[in-house]
C-alpha positions as CSV (number, residue, x, y, z in Angstrom):
1,M,-8.0,60.6,21.6
2,T,-8.4,64.2,22.8
3,S,-11.4,66.4,22.4
4,E,-11.3,70.1,21.5
5,V,-13.4,72.7,23.4
6,A,-15.0,75.1,21.0
7,A,-13.9,78.7,21.4
8,R,-16.4,81.1,22.9
9,H,-17.6,83.9,20.5
10,A,-17.6,87.6,21.4
11,L,-19.5,90.2,19.5
12,V,-18.1,93.7,19.8
13,V,-20.7,96.3,18.9
14,R,-19.3,99.8,18.8
15,G,-20.3,103.3,17.6
16,G,-22.3,106.3,18.6
17,W,-20.7,109.4,20.1
18,E,-17.0,109.5,19.3
19,G,-16.1,111.3,22.5
20,H,-15.9,107.9,24.2
21,T,-13.5,106.6,21.5
22,P,-15.3,103.3,20.9
23,V,-12.8,102.0,18.5
24,A,-9.7,102.6,20.6
25,V,-11.2,101.3,23.9
26,T,-12.6,98.1,22.4
27,D,-9.4,97.5,20.4
28,A,-7.6,97.6,23.7
29,F,-9.6,94.5,24.8
30,A,-9.3,92.6,21.6
31,P,-6.0,90.8,22.5
32,W,-7.4,89.9,25.9
33,L,-10.5,88.4,24.4
34,T,-8.3,86.2,22.2
35,E,-6.1,85.2,25.1
36,N,-9.2,84.1,27.0
37,G,-10.5,81.8,24.3
38,F,-12.9,84.1,22.4
39,T,-13.2,84.4,18.6
40,T,-14.3,88.0,18.0
41,T,-16.6,89.7,15.5
42,I,-16.5,93.5,15.4
43,T,-19.3,95.5,14.0
44,E,-20.3,99.2,13.8
45,S,-23.9,98.5,12.8
46,L,-26.8,97.9,15.2
47,D,-28.4,95.8,12.5
48,V,-26.3,92.9,14.0
49,Y,-29.0,92.8,16.7
50,L,-31.4,91.6,13.9
51,D,-29.2,88.5,13.2
52,A,-30.8,86.0,15.5
53,E,-28.6,83.1,14.2
54,L,-25.4,85.1,15.0
55,L,-26.7,86.2,18.4
56,A,-27.6,82.6,19.3
57,R,-24.0,81.5,18.9
58,T,-22.6,84.5,20.6
59,D,-21.5,84.0,24.2
60,L,-20.8,87.7,25.0
61,V,-21.9,91.0,23.5
62,L,-19.4,93.7,24.4
63,Q,-21.2,96.9,23.6
64,C,-19.6,100.4,23.4
65,W,-22.3,102.6,21.8
66,T,-22.9,106.0,23.4
67,M,-26.3,107.7,22.8
68,G,-27.6,107.0,19.3
69,T,-31.0,105.5,18.3
70,I,-32.0,101.8,18.3
71,T,-35.0,100.5,16.5
72,A,-37.7,98.5,18.3
73,E,-36.7,95.5,16.3
74,Q,-33.0,95.8,17.1
75,S,-33.7,96.3,20.8
76,A,-36.0,93.3,20.8
77,G,-33.4,91.2,19.1
78,L,-30.8,92.0,21.7
79,A,-33.1,91.5,24.6
80,T,-34.3,88.1,23.2
81,A,-30.8,86.9,22.7
82,V,-29.8,87.8,26.3
83,A,-32.9,86.2,27.7
84,A,-31.8,83.0,25.9
85,G,-28.3,83.1,27.4
86,T,-26.1,85.5,25.5
87,G,-24.1,87.7,27.9
88,L,-24.1,91.5,27.7
89,A,-21.4,93.7,29.1
90,G,-19.9,97.2,28.9
91,W,-18.8,100.3,30.6
92,H,-19.7,103.9,31.1
93,G,-21.7,105.6,28.3
94,G,-21.1,102.7,26.0
95,I,-23.8,100.7,27.9
96,V,-25.7,103.1,30.2
97,D,-25.8,106.2,28.0
98,S,-27.1,104.2,25.0
99,F,-30.5,104.6,23.2
100,R,-32.0,106.9,25.8
101,G,-35.5,106.6,24.4
102,D,-35.8,102.8,24.4
103,I,-37.4,101.4,27.5
104,T,-36.7,97.8,26.6
105,Y,-33.0,98.5,26.5
106,Q,-33.1,100.4,29.8
107,R,-34.9,97.4,31.5
108,L,-32.2,95.1,30.0
109,T,-29.3,97.0,31.4
110,G,-30.9,98.1,34.7
111,G,-29.5,101.6,34.5
112,Q,-29.4,104.9,32.6
113,F,-26.9,107.7,32.9
114,L,-28.4,111.0,34.0
115,A,-25.5,113.3,34.8
116,H,-21.8,113.5,35.8
117,P,-21.8,116.4,38.3
118,G,-18.6,118.4,38.4
119,G,-17.2,117.0,35.2
120,F,-13.8,115.3,35.8
121,V,-13.4,114.8,39.6
122,T,-11.4,112.5,41.9
123,Y,-13.6,110.0,43.6
124,S,-13.6,106.5,45.1
125,I,-15.3,103.3,43.8
126,D,-16.1,101.3,46.9
127,V,-16.9,97.6,46.9
128,V,-20.1,96.8,48.8
129,P,-18.9,94.8,51.9
130,D,-21.6,92.2,51.5
131,R,-20.5,91.5,47.9
132,A,-16.7,91.5,48.6
133,D,-16.5,87.8,47.7
134,H,-18.2,88.2,44.3
135,P,-15.8,87.0,41.6
136,V,-15.9,90.3,39.8
137,V,-14.6,92.4,42.7
138,A,-13.0,89.8,45.0
139,G,-9.8,91.2,46.6
140,I,-10.6,94.8,45.8
141,E,-12.0,97.1,48.5
142,H,-11.9,100.5,46.8
143,V,-10.1,102.3,43.9
144,E,-9.6,106.1,43.4
145,V,-10.0,107.5,39.9
146,H,-10.1,110.9,38.3
147,T,-12.7,111.0,35.6
148,E,-16.5,111.4,35.2
149,Q,-18.5,110.3,38.2
150,Y,-21.8,108.9,36.9
151,W,-25.2,109.6,38.6
152,P,-27.3,106.8,37.1
153,L,-31.0,105.9,37.4
154,T,-31.2,102.2,38.5
155,D,-33.6,99.7,39.9
156,A,-33.6,97.2,42.7
157,A,-33.2,94.1,40.5
158,N,-29.5,94.9,40.1
159,D,-26.9,93.2,42.2
160,V,-24.8,96.2,43.1
161,L,-21.1,95.2,43.6
162,A,-19.6,98.7,44.1
163,T,-20.9,102.2,44.8
164,T,-19.6,105.8,44.7
165,T,-20.6,108.8,46.8
166,I,-21.4,112.1,45.2
167,P,-20.6,114.8,47.7
168,T,-22.5,117.8,48.8
169,G,-20.9,121.3,49.2
170,P,-21.1,124.9,48.2
171,E,-20.8,124.1,44.5
172,S,-22.8,120.9,44.5
173,E,-26.3,120.5,43.1
174,W,-27.0,118.0,45.9
175,P,-28.2,119.1,49.3
176,E,-26.6,116.1,50.9
177,A,-24.1,113.4,49.8
178,I,-25.7,110.5,47.9
179,T,-24.4,107.0,47.3
180,V,-25.2,105.5,43.9
181,P,-24.3,102.2,42.1
182,A,-21.0,102.2,40.2
183,V,-20.6,98.5,39.2
184,W,-23.5,96.0,39.0
185,T,-24.7,92.8,37.5
186,R,-28.1,91.8,36.4
187,R,-30.0,88.7,35.3
188,W,-32.2,88.8,32.2
189,G,-33.8,85.4,31.6
190,A,-31.0,83.0,31.1
191,G,-28.5,85.8,30.4
192,R,-26.2,87.8,32.5
193,V,-25.5,91.6,32.2
194,F,-22.4,93.4,33.6
195,V,-22.2,97.2,33.9
196,S,-19.4,99.4,35.1
197,T,-19.9,103.2,35.1
198,V,-16.1,103.8,34.8
199,G,-14.5,104.2,31.4
200,H,-14.9,107.6,29.9
201,Q,-11.5,107.3,28.3
202,L,-8.9,104.6,27.7
203,S,-6.7,105.8,30.6
204,D,-9.6,105.0,33.0
205,L,-9.7,101.4,31.8
206,E,-6.0,101.2,32.3
207,V,-6.2,101.7,36.1
208,P,-5.2,98.2,37.3
209,E,-8.2,97.7,39.6
210,I,-10.7,99.0,37.0
211,R,-9.1,96.8,34.3
212,T,-9.4,93.8,36.6
213,I,-13.1,94.5,37.4
214,T,-13.9,95.1,33.7
215,E,-12.1,91.9,32.6
216,R,-13.8,89.8,35.3
217,G,-17.1,91.4,34.5
218,L,-16.8,90.4,30.8
219,L,-16.0,86.8,31.8
220,W,-18.8,86.7,34.4
221,A,-21.4,87.9,31.8
222,S,-20.3,85.5,29.1
223,R,-22.4,82.4,28.5
């Protein structure tokens, strides 16, 4: 007699500012979720965070919702679910430029977008040497991209896996070069959170190393 392993459940929550093409970028990951054993529910309403029963049986929330407003009840529903073991993951503005006025949400993700100096620039994502064996970034030392370089506000509870350096220069707003987190994980109760700041557009997520980091991050965060 053989036993069947129940499929994991992914909840894709997408919406907000259309400049980050939330439908196109999340649709690009739908086949991959299926291939990795997830059944997937897609919603374009934040009221899903009020459905405690659905969240309790969700292994991974993939959120792509830039800016927008979340209610205190919706935010608390998401935070409670993650604390109980539901994973949360996302990239770029879909996770760290979301719900700017909600402190509970900022504490959950461990970071908030503040600026992308220079607009579209060529820069390097560099894996932190001490974290080079982490399953999300193993085998990747650095990757060069041409897109928005995020300057996020973060805290020390994050496990920073990769950084990026914002340069100084005649046209820079910074008097000296600064290094900031670009990829990190975070624990929230029994739950795991994965954040990558790369992913302004679909082509960013198609860079092989970025795609690999993103896919691994989703799996790492999943219950």
